[in-house]
C-alpha positions in Angstrom: -16.7 35.5 5.4 -13.7 36.4 7.7 -13.5 40.1 8.6 -10.8 42.0 10.5 -11.6 43.5 13.9 -9.8 45.6 16.6 -10.6 44.9 20.2 -9.7 47.5 22.9 -9.8 46.3 26.5 -9.6 48.3 29.7 -8.6 45.8 32.4 -8.7 46.3 36.1 -5.4 47.9 37.4 -5.1 45.5 40.2 -4.2 42.6 37.9 -0.7 41.2 38.1 1.4 40.8 34.9 0.7 37.0 35.1 -3.0 37.5 35.4 -3.0 39.9 32.5 -1.1 37.5 30.3 -3.4 34.6 31.3 -6.5 36.6 30.5 -5.1 37.7 27.1 -4.3 34.1 26.3 -7.9 33.2 27.2 -9.2 35.9 24.8 -7.0 34.5 22.1 -8.3 31.0 22.7 -11.9 32.3 22.4 -11.1 33.5 19.0 -8.9 30.7 17.7 -11.0 27.8 19.0 -13.9 28.8 16.7 -11.8 29.3 13.6 -10.6 32.9 13.9 -7.1 34.2 14.2 -5.3 36.8 16.3 -2.8 38.8 14.4 -1.5 41.2 17.0 -1.8 42.1 20.7 -0.4 45.4 21.9 -0.2 46.3 25.6 -0.6 50.0 26.0 0.0 49.8 29.7 -1.6 51.6 32.7 -3.4 54.8 31.9 -5.4 57.3 33.9 -9.1 57.2 33.2 -11.2 60.4 32.5 -13.7 59.3 35.1 -13.9 56.5 37.7 -14.9 53.1 36.5 -15.9 50.6 39.2 -14.1 52.8 41.7 -10.8 52.7 39.8 -9.1 55.8 38.4 -6.6 53.9 36.3 -6.9 51.0 33.8 -4.7 48.7 31.8 -5.3 49.2 28.1 -4.7 46.4 25.5 -5.3 46.4 21.7 -5.9 43.1 19.9 -6.3 42.7 16.2 -8.0 39.6 15.0 -10.0 38.0 12.1 -13.2 36.2 12.6 -16.7 35.5 11.4 -19.4 37.9 12.7 -21.2 35.4 14.9 -17.9 34.7 16.7 -17.5 38.4 17.5 -20.8 38.4 19.3 -19.7 35.3 21.3 -16.4 37.0 22.3 -18.2 40.2 23.4 -20.6 38.1 25.5 -17.6 36.4 27.2 -15.9 39.8 27.8 -19.1 41.2 29.4 -19.1 38.3 31.8 -15.3 38.6 32.7 -14.3 40.0 36.0 -11.0 41.4 34.7 -12.6 43.7 32.1 -13.9 47.1 33.0 -14.7 48.2 29.4 -14.3 46.8 25.9 -14.9 47.9 22.3 -14.8 45.8 19.2 -14.6 47.7 15.8 -14.7 46.2 12.3 -11.6 47.3 10.3 -11.9 47.8 6.5 
C-alpha cells in the first residue's frame, strides 16, 4: 500500500548548486526505481543551525514529498545515512 511521506534533508553547506542538484536527483532515483513517486521538492536554502553539526554552523535545507511502500522508505533512509552529503535527515509519514 502506497503511503505519502515528507523527507527533510540538511545538506552540507559546502556543496555547489550542481552537487546539490545531482544529489537530489539521486534521491529521486532511489524512490522511483523501486516503484515510488516524488511529487515535490522544495529547496529552503541555506539556514543557520542551532548548534554545530559536523563542524558546520549552516546547512542547506530541502523538503521532498514522495509516495512509496514502507519497505522502500527504510531503504532510502539507509542510503541517506551512508551519504556523505547529508548531515541530518527526517522522514515523516503524512496522513
